[in-house]
N, C-alpha and C positions, 0 to 999 in steps of 0.2 A: 805511363809516360811521365806524368808529373812526379810520381813516387820515386822513379829512378833519379830524376834531377834533384829532388829534395834530399834524398839520401846522399847523393854525391856532394852537393853543396854543404850539407850539414857536416859531413865527415871532413871535408877538405878545407872549408873556408870560414867556419864560424869564428875561430880564434883570430884569423886575419881580419875579419870584418869588425870585430870588437875593437881592435887596435886602430883601424883606419876609418871607421864610420864618421867620426867627428870631423875629419878633414875632407872626406870624399862626398858628403851629402847623401849618403846611403842610409836608408832606414832599415832597422833590423826587426824581423818578425820572430819573436821568441818561440812561438808555437812550432815553427818549422825549421828554424835555424837558417833560413834563406836570407840572402841580401836582396833588398828590393829598392831599386832606384826610384827617386822622387823627381819629377820633372819641374820645369819652371812655373807651372801652374799648380804645383802641389799635388799632382796626381801620382799615386803609387803605380809603378810600371811593373806589375807582377805578371810577366808574360812567358809562355813556353818558348818563345822565339829568342829570349834573351837569357844569358847566363855567363858565368866566368869559370874558366878551367885553368888550373896551374899544373905545370910539369917542371918540377924543380923551380928555378928562377923564372922560367918562361911562362907567360900568361897570355891566354886568348880570352877576350871579353867582347860580348855583343850587348853589354848593358850600357848602351848609349842611345840617344834619341834616334829613332828609326833603325836601330841595330837589329840584325837578324842572323843568328847562328844557333841551332838547337842543340848541337853536340860537337865535341872535338875529341878525336882519338889519336894517340901517338902510334905510328906505324913501324918504327924501327928502334933498335936499342940505342942508337947514337943520338936520338932526339932531334933529328933534322928533317923528318917527314911526318906530316900530320894530315888527317882527313877531317874535314869540316862538313857538317850536314845542315842544310837549310830547313827551316820550318815553313809551312804554308802560311799565307796571309791570314791573320786573325786565328792562329792556331790555339786550340783549347776553348774557343768561343762558339756561340751558336751561329755566328756569321762566317765561320771558317770557309775558305775558298780552296780551289785547286791550284792557285798560283803560288809558286814557291821558288821563283828564280832569284829574287832580291836577296843579297847578302851584304852585310856591313858589320865590320868588327875591327878591333884594335889588338895589336900584338905588343906586349910590354915585357920588360925584363930581358931584352936581348943583349947580346954582346957584339962589339964591333966586328965586322966581316963574317958574321954568322950567315950561312946559306941555308935557307929553309925551302923545302918543297911542300907546297900546300895544294891539296886536292879538295875542291868544293863540289859536293854531290847533292843529289836529290832535287836538281833543278828541272824546270820544264825544258823541253827540247829547244835549243837556240843554235842549232847547227848552221843555219844560213848566215846569221850574224857573225859567228866566229870564223866561218869560211871566208868572210869578207874582211877579216882583220880585227874584229872586235877584241878588246882587251879590258880587263878590270882596271879600276883606278886605285891609286894610293896617295896618301898624304903623310908627310913626315912631321911629327910634333903635334902637341895638343891644342895649339892656337888655332881658333877658327879662321884666322887670316892666312894660315899656311896654304900653299898652292897645291891643288890636286893635279895629278898627271897620270898618264897611262903606264901600267906596269911595263918595264922595258924588255923583259924576257919573253921568250916564245911561249905561246899558250897551246897546250895540247887539250883536245876535247874529244868526247866520245858519247854515244847514246846507247845505253845497254838495255837489258830486259825491262819490259814495262815502260819503255821510252823514258827512262831515268837518265838525265843528262848530267855530265860532270866536266869540270875543267881542271887542269893541273898546270901549275906554274912554279917557277923558282924565283926567290927574291933574296938578294944580298943586302943585309943591313949595314949601312955605312957608319953607324954610330949606335949608341945605346938608347937613342931617342925612340919613343913609341911611334909605331907606324900604323896608320889606318888603311883598311882595304874595303872596297865596295864594288858591287857589280857595275855601277856607273856613278857619275858625279852626284853625290847626295845633296839634298836640300831639305833639311829636317824642319820640324815644327819649331824647335829652339832657334835655329838659324833665321827662320821667318820672323820670330818675335824680336830677335836682336836687330834685324834690318828695320822693322817698324819702330823700334826704340830709337834708332839712329835718326830716322826721318822726323820723328816726333821732337827730338832735341833740336833739330835744325829749323823746323817750321812751326812749332807750337808757341803761341803767345805765353803759355805757362813757363816756357824756357827763354823768354825774352825776344822772340821774333815779333816784329811789328808788321801789321797788315794795313799800312797807311796808303799804299798806292794801288791803283786798279790792277796792275800786273803783279802785285804781291801774291805769293803762294797761299792758297787756302787749303789747309790740311787739317782734317778732323779724323780722329781715331776713336771708334766706339765698339763696345762689345755688343754684337747683334744678338747672340744667344750663347748657350753652352752646349758642348758635345755631350754624348751619352756618359762619357767618363768624367766630364766636368771641365774640359779645356775650353778656353775662350774661342769663340768664332767671331772674328773681328770684321768690321766694315770700315774701309778707308774711303774718305771723300777727298779728292784732290782736284782743285780747280784754281781759279784766280779770284780776285775780289770784285771784278766787274759785275755790276748788277746785284751785288750781294745785299740782302735785306736782313732785318732782325726778326722776321717772321719765323715761327717755329711750327713744324707740323705736329698734328695730334699724335699722341703715342699709339703704337700698334700693340694690341694685347698679345702677351707672350714673348715679345721681343724687348731688347734693351734692358736686361735684368740689372738690378742694383749690384754693386760689387759685393763679393763675399765678405763677411766680417773678418777682421784681422785675427790671426792665430793667437790663442791664449797661452 
C-alpha cells in the first residue's frame, strides 16, 4: 500500500515539491521523496489517507488538515472523469478502524467552465442518507472564511459487492480558483485553533482586554496535555469576573505540560 504511493509520489512530484516547498510549508523527506505536510503544531502528517495526484495541470490533493483520499485514477482519455478512493480512519496505524466514509480534498489547476465527473468509492453504506437528498459540500477558494455549500448537481449512489458504497457527481468550475470538496461541512483541528486564537485576541489581558467589571468576560486558554502525535489538547475556561479570586489550584501530575522549546 505505502510502497505504491511512495513510488507514485517519488516519480511524479519530487521536482515540483522542491520548487514549491518553501512557499507551501511542506517538509520533504529525502529518504522516500514524499511530500509531508506539517500542521500548525509542527506535527508531520505522513498519512496513507493523504496524498497529491497530478494529471497534466489538474491536481487532486488530500494533503490538508482532516483531508482523506487514498488514491485518484483518471477514467477517460479526455481527462473529465476521475475515481477517488477513501481510506479508513487511522489507515496504516494500529488503531485503524472500518470507518471509511469521510472524504475531504481540493482540486487545483482547473480551467474555467471545466466539467468534471467525480466518483468517490470505498465508502461505508450511506444509502438512507443519500435517498433523503444528502449531498457532499464544496467551497471555492483557499480562504477559511469562504462559504461552504452543497454540491448543486444530482448525486448518483450505489452499493456494490462487499457493501462498498460509492457516489458519483458532476461539477462545473466557474473559474480557475481551487475548489474543496468534503462529505459534509468540515471543522478541522486547524480551524479550531484559529477560532481559539480569535477569542484569545478578543478577551485576553495579554492582548489588551480589561477585566475590571463583574460582567467582564473571563477567558483562559491552557494546554491540558498533548495527544499521542504531539498536538495540543486545550482547556478553555469561559466565565465572568463575578466572585473571581486570586487563589490557584494545586497542579495535577501529568497535566498542563510546559510549552515545547522553540525550534532551533
